[in-house]
C-alpha positions in Angstrom: 7.0 -2.6 23.1 6.0 1.1 23.2 8.4 3.8 23.4 7.4 6.2 26.2 7.9 9.6 25.1 6.4 13.2 26.2 2.7 13.5 25.3 3.2 17.0 24.4 6.8 18.2 23.4 7.9 20.8 25.8 9.9 22.7 23.1 6.4 23.6 21.6 4.6 26.7 23.0 1.6 28.8 21.7 2.7 32.6 21.5 0.1 33.7 24.0 1.5 31.2 26.6 -1.6 28.9 26.2 -0.9 25.1 26.1 -0.8 24.1 22.4 -3.6 22.4 21.1 -2.6 18.5 21.2 -3.5 16.4 17.9 -2.8 12.7 18.0 -2.3 11.0 14.6 -2.7 7.3 14.6 -0.8 5.9 11.5 2.3 7.0 9.8 1.3 6.0 6.3 0.7 8.6 3.3 -2.1 10.3 5.2 -0.7 10.4 8.7 2.4 11.8 7.3 0.6 14.5 5.2 -1.5 15.6 8.1 1.8 15.6 10.4 3.6 17.6 7.8 0.7 20.2 7.5 0.8 20.7 11.1 4.4 20.7 12.0 6.0 24.1 12.7 2.8 25.8 13.9 3.5 26.8 17.5 -0.3 26.7 18.5 -0.4 22.9 17.6 1.3 19.9 19.2 1.5 16.8 17.4 2.2 13.1 18.3 2.2 10.6 15.7 1.6 6.9 16.8 2.7 3.8 14.7 3.5 0.4 15.5 6.4 0.7 12.9 9.3 3.0 13.4 9.3 3.7 9.4 7.0 4.9 6.6 6.4 2.3 4.3 6.3 3.4 0.6 3.7 0.8 -0.3 3.5 1.6 -4.3 6.8 -0.1 -4.3 6.3 -3.0 -2.2 5.8 -5.3 -5.0 9.3 -4.7 -6.4 10.6 -5.7 -2.9 8.7 -9.0 -3.1 10.3 -9.7 -6.7 13.8 -9.1 -5.9 13.9 -5.8 -7.7 14.7 -3.6 -4.8 16.1 -4.0 -1.4 13.6 -3.2 1.5 15.4 -0.5 3.1 14.9 1.6 0.0 11.3 1.8 0.7 11.2 2.2 4.3 12.1 5.7 5.7 12.4 6.5 9.6 9.3 8.3 10.8 11.4 10.5 13.2 13.4 11.8 10.4 10.4 12.0 8.0 8.7 15.2 9.9 10.6 17.7 12.3 9.0 19.3 15.1 6.6 16.5 16.0 6.7 13.8 18.7 6.8 10.2 17.6 5.5 7.4 19.8 6.0 3.7 18.6 3.2 1.7 19.8 -0.3 0.5 19.3 -3.5 2.1 20.0 -5.7 -0.4 21.6 -8.6 1.8 22.7 -10.5 5.0 21.9 -12.4 7.1 24.6 -14.2 9.9 22.7 -15.9 11.2 25.8 -12.5 11.6 27.8 -10.6 12.5 24.8 -8.0 9.8 25.4 -6.3 6.8 23.3 -5.3 3.8 25.4 -1.8 2.4 24.3 -0.6 -1.1 24.4 1.5 -0.4 27.5 -1.5 0.7 29.3 -0.8 4.2 29.2 -3.4 6.7 28.1 -2.6 9.5 25.5 -4.8 12.5 25.8 -5.7 14.5 22.7 -7.7 17.5 21.6 -8.0 16.2 18.0 -7.6 12.5 16.9 -6.9 11.8 13.3 -7.4 8.3 12.4 -5.1 7.2 9.4 -4.7 3.6 10.0 -4.9 2.2 6.4 -6.3 -0.9 5.3 -5.7 -4.8 5.4 -6.1 -7.6 2.7 -9.5 -8.9 2.6 -10.3 -12.7 1.4 -13.9 -11.8 0.6 -14.8 -15.3 2.4 -12.8 -17.2 -0.4 -11.8 -20.9 1.4 -7.9 -21.2 1.5 -7.0 -17.7 1.0 -5.8 -17.0 4.6 -4.1 -20.4 4.8 -2.3 -20.8 1.3 -2.4 -17.5 -0.4 0.2 -14.9 0.2 -0.8 -11.4 0.7 1.4 -8.0 0.2 0.7 -5.2 2.9 3.9 -5.4 4.8 7.5 -5.8 4.4 7.3 -9.0 6.1 4.6 -10.3 3.7 6.8 -9.0 0.7 9.8 -11.0 2.1 8.1 -13.8 2.5 6.8 -13.7 -1.3 10.2 -13.3 -2.4 11.5 -16.2 -0.3 8.9 -18.4 -1.8 9.5 -17.3 -5.2 13.2 -17.7 -5.1 13.1 -20.9 -2.9 10.9 -22.7 -5.2 13.7 -22.7 -8.1 16.0 -24.1 -5.3 13.7 -27.0 -4.3 13.1 -27.9 -8.0 16.8 -28.1 -8.8 17.4 -30.3 -5.6 14.2 -32.5 -6.6 12.3 -31.6 -3.6 9.3 -30.5 -5.6 7.9 -30.8 -9.0 8.8 -28.3 -11.7 4.9 -27.7 -11.8 5.2 -25.7 -8.7 7.1 -23.0 -10.3 4.0 -21.9 -11.6 2.6 -18.3 -10.1 -1.0 -17.5 -9.8 -1.7 -13.9 -8.9 -5.5 -13.2 -8.1 -6.7 -9.8 -8.6 -6.3 -7.5 -11.9 -6.1 -4.2 -10.3 -2.8 -2.0 -10.6 -1.3 -4.2 -7.5 -2.0 -7.5 -9.2 -1.0 -6.1 -12.7 2.4 -4.6 -11.6 3.0 -7.8 -9.6 2.2 -10.2 -12.3 4.4 -8.3 -14.7 7.4 -8.3 -12.3 7.1 -11.8 -11.6 7.4 -12.5 -15.3 10.4 -10.3 -15.5 11.9 -12.0 -12.4 11.4 -15.6 -14.1 13.3 -14.3 -17.2 16.1 -13.2 -15.2 16.5 -16.4 -13.4 17.0 -18.4 -16.7 20.6 -17.8 -16.7 20.9 -19.2 -13.0 18.5 -22.3 -13.5 18.6 -23.3 -17.2 17.1 -26.7 -16.3 14.4 -25.7 -14.1 12.8 -22.6 -16.0 10.9 -24.3 -18.7 7.9 -24.9 -16.5 7.8 -21.5 -14.9 4.8 -19.4 -15.6 2.8 -16.6 -14.1 -1.3 -16.5 -14.5 -3.2 -13.4 -13.4 -6.8 -14.2 -12.6 -9.4 -11.4 -12.6 -13.2 -11.8 -11.9 -14.2 -8.7 -13.8 -14.3 -8.7 -17.8 -11.1 -6.9 -17.9 -7.9 -6.0 -16.1 -7.5 -2.5 -14.7 -11.3 -1.9 -14.6 -10.9 1.8 -13.2 -9.0 2.6 -16.5 -10.4 3.3 -19.8 -11.1 0.1 -21.9 -8.3 1.2 -24.4 -5.9 1.2 -21.7 -7.0 -2.0 -20.0 -6.8 -3.6 -23.3 -3.3 -2.4 -23.9 -2.4 -3.7 -20.4 -3.6 -7.1 -21.2 -1.5 -7.2 -24.4 1.5 -6.0 -22.8 1.2 -8.7 -20.0 0.5 -11.4 -22.4 3.7 -10.3 -24.4 6.1 -10.9 -21.5 4.6 -14.3 -20.7 1.6 -13.7 -18.3 -1.4 -15.9 -19.0 -4.3 -13.5 -18.3 -7.6 -14.9 -17.5 -10.4 -12.4 -17.1 -14.2 -13.2 -16.1 -12.8 -16.0 -14.0 -13.7 -16.3 -10.2 -11.6 -18.2 -7.6 -13.6 -20.9 -5.6 -11.1 -22.1 -3.3 -7.3 -22.4 -3.0 -5.5 -25.3 -1.9 -1.8 -25.7 -0.8 -0.8 -26.3 -4.5 -3.7 -25.4 -6.5 -6.2 -22.8 -7.4 -9.7 -23.9 -8.3 -11.7 -21.7 -10.3 -15.6 -21.6 -10.1 -15.9 -22.7 -13.7 -14.3 -26.1 -12.6 -10.8 -25.8 -13.9 -7.9 -26.3 -11.4 -4.5 -24.6 -11.9 -1.4 -25.9 -10.3 0.8 -23.6 -8.4 3.5 -23.3 -5.9 2.9 -19.8 -5.1 -0.4 -18.1 -4.8 -0.6 -14.3 -4.1 -3.7 -12.7 -3.3 -4.1 -9.1 -4.6 -8.0 -9.2 -5.2 -8.7 -6.2 -2.7 -8.4 -4.5 0.5 -10.6 -3.3 3.5 -10.7 -1.5 6.6 -9.6 -2.9 9.9 -12.5 -4.8 11.7 -11.6 -3.2 15.1 -12.0 0.2 13.9 -15.4 -0.4 12.4 -17.1 -0.1 15.7 -16.4 3.5 16.0 -19.2 4.5 13.8 -21.2 3.9 10.9 -19.0 2.1 8.2 -19.6 0.6 4.6 -19.3 -3.0 3.6 -15.5 -2.7 3.3 -15.2 -1.4 6.9 -14.3 2.2 6.1 -15.8 4.6 8.4 -18.3 6.8 7.0 -17.2 10.6 7.6 -18.9 13.9 7.2 -18.1 16.3 4.1 -15.2 17.5 6.3 -13.7 14.2 7.1 -15.1 14.1 10.5 -16.3 11.1 12.3 -17.3 13.3 15.3 -16.3 16.2 17.3 -12.8 16.6 17.1 -12.1 13.0 15.4 -11.1 12.9 11.8 -10.5 10.0 9.4 -8.1 9.8 6.5 -6.9 7.5 3.9 -8.3 4.1 3.3 -10.1 4.0 6.5 -12.2 6.7 5.5 -15.5 6.1 3.4 -16.2 9.5 1.6 -18.8 9.8 -1.4 -17.9 10.1 -4.8 -20.2 10.0 -7.9 -22.1 6.7 -7.4 -19.7 5.3 -5.1 -16.9 6.4 -2.6 -13.2 7.5 -3.3 -10.7 4.6 -4.0 -8.2 3.3 -1.7 -5.1 5.0 -3.0 -2.4 6.9 -2.0 -3.4 10.0 -3.8 -6.6 10.1 -2.0 -4.8 9.5 1.4 -2.5 12.3 0.9 -5.0 14.9 0.1 -7.3 13.8 2.8 -4.2 14.2 5.2 -3.4 17.6 4.1 -7.2 18.7 4.3 -7.5 17.5 7.9 -4.1 19.5 8.9 -5.7 22.8 7.4 -9.2 22.2 8.9 -7.6 21.7 12.5 -5.4 24.9 11.9 -8.4 26.8 10.9 -10.4 25.7 13.9 -7.6 26.4 16.4 -7.5 30.2 14.9 -11.4 30.5 15.2 -12.2 29.9 11.7 -14.9 27.7 10.3 -13.8 24.1 8.4 -14.2 23.9 4.9 -15.5 20.8 3.1 -13.3 18.1 1.4 -12.9 18.0 -2.2 -10.8 15.5 -4.0 -8.7 16.7 -7.1 -8.3 13.5 -9.5 -4.7 13.7 -11.1 -5.1 10.6 -13.2 -3.8 7.2 -12.3 -1.0 4.9 -13.5 0.2 1.3 -13.4 3.4 -0.1 -14.7 3.5 -3.5 -16.4 7.3 -4.2 -16.8 10.1 -2.3 -18.1 9.3 0.3 -20.6 5.8 -0.8 -20.2 3.0 1.2 -18.5 -0.3 3.1 -18.7 -1.2 6.4 -17.7 -4.5 8.3 -17.8 -4.9 12.0 -17.0 -8.3 13.7 -15.9 -8.5 15.6 -19.2 -8.8 12.3 -21.3 -4.8 12.4 -22.3 -3.3 8.8 -22.3 0.2 7.5 -22.4 1.4 4.0 -23.0 4.7 2.3 -23.4 8.3 3.9 -22.6 7.0 7.5 -22.1 4.3 6.3 -19.7 6.9 4.1 -18.1 9.2 7.2 -17.6 6.6 8.9 -16.1 5.6 6.5 -13.6 9.6 6.2 -12.5 9.9 9.9 -12.1 6.6 10.4 -10.0 7.5 7.4 -7.7 11.1 8.8 -7.1 9.7 12.3 -6.6 7.2 10.8 -3.6 9.9 8.9 -2.0 10.9 10.1 1.5 14.4 10.8 1.9 17.2 11.7 -0.5 19.4 8.7 0.0 16.3 6.5 -0.6 15.9 8.2 -4.1 19.4 7.8 -5.2 19.3 4.3 -4.0 16.1 3.4 -5.8 17.4 5.0 -9.1 20.7 3.0 -8.6 18.9 -0.3 -8.4 16.5 0.4 -11.5 19.5 1.3 -13.6 21.4 -2.1 -12.6 18.1 -4.0 -13.0 17.5 -2.8 -16.4 21.0 -3.2 -17.6 21.6 -6.5 -16.1 18.3 -8.0 -15.7 19.7 -8.1 -11.8 17.8 -9.4 -8.9 18.3 -7.8 -5.4 20.0 -9.5 -2.4 18.8 -12.8 -1.5 21.2 -14.1 1.1 18.7 -13.4 3.9 16.0 -14.9 1.9 17.8 -18.5 1.3 19.9 -18.9 4.2 
């Protein structure tokens, strides 16, 4: 249900008495929050942030919730506490009327805007592979991460009780990008941690990572990709590159080579796309991302940021990652402020700050734009520090660090009462 709040906060007034410019931001992810923070505190701007959830999800750590490494509260921060000086409206945008400058909410009420920022994120895509929607798990929300964790842990209970075959302790992760690599490594460590609790059931536990490209982490340099594959194999992950999935059954993954892999849990991390419902707003690419101009505008007063924006970069487009989303959100905030003050907007330029992926404890790869690369413990510590830095809220940072320390020392697994009840 939509929470009804004021369209324009009465506490905000422009210095000259003119009604403030009303900016509606749809989506409280990395792009939406970055834009809201950039606009907050300016009296000539009133911001309404709309999202169906009352929290900001720190999605880079979602895989740790799915493997029991972190409780879900650690990566969900209340939106109302994240940015001061704005109005938050919980609800779903169901229509956009560019001509009349309004968005329609799911409770039937209109929400007028002077500027609209679409930061609606992305969703998992099956690329048309049969069985993905019915039998594979995806990981774009806390609910989905919770279901992965439940499935992984419940499998051990079912094997112990004789309800399923030990073969179904096998896990297949499809997709060798950062998400798939991090998830496969975390599942291998989860399986290692469960050996003490289920000594008779873990002999058949396995995790297989499937990637259609010739190597995992294809956006990284070949040395880092090779290192990641070797590290995964060292902790017990079977890495299959150059293999494409033909279809997925309830307890098996069929490869186009004709081979069949038994699996009790299949996790699809092979890619994301924009939402179909927003693609109709304008010209879009094959991933349903809206094509924007060099200022990140879709049209007059309508801006697009994050995973839902298709922005040219070299021979392709910018990737759908958090650093891109945050820079886009900040840029749009600066442009709205400039326009409100009578200045011309400036084109968006993405500043590549590098990329990183963790493989397991003291295992990670980091690459910087200047060609500098790190592997192993230094890369892992860098990954930890950066993710703690970007977490919203001091309590969340402290809690995450404490959980990481406990898991590192004791191979601990997070709370599971709500998973196995």
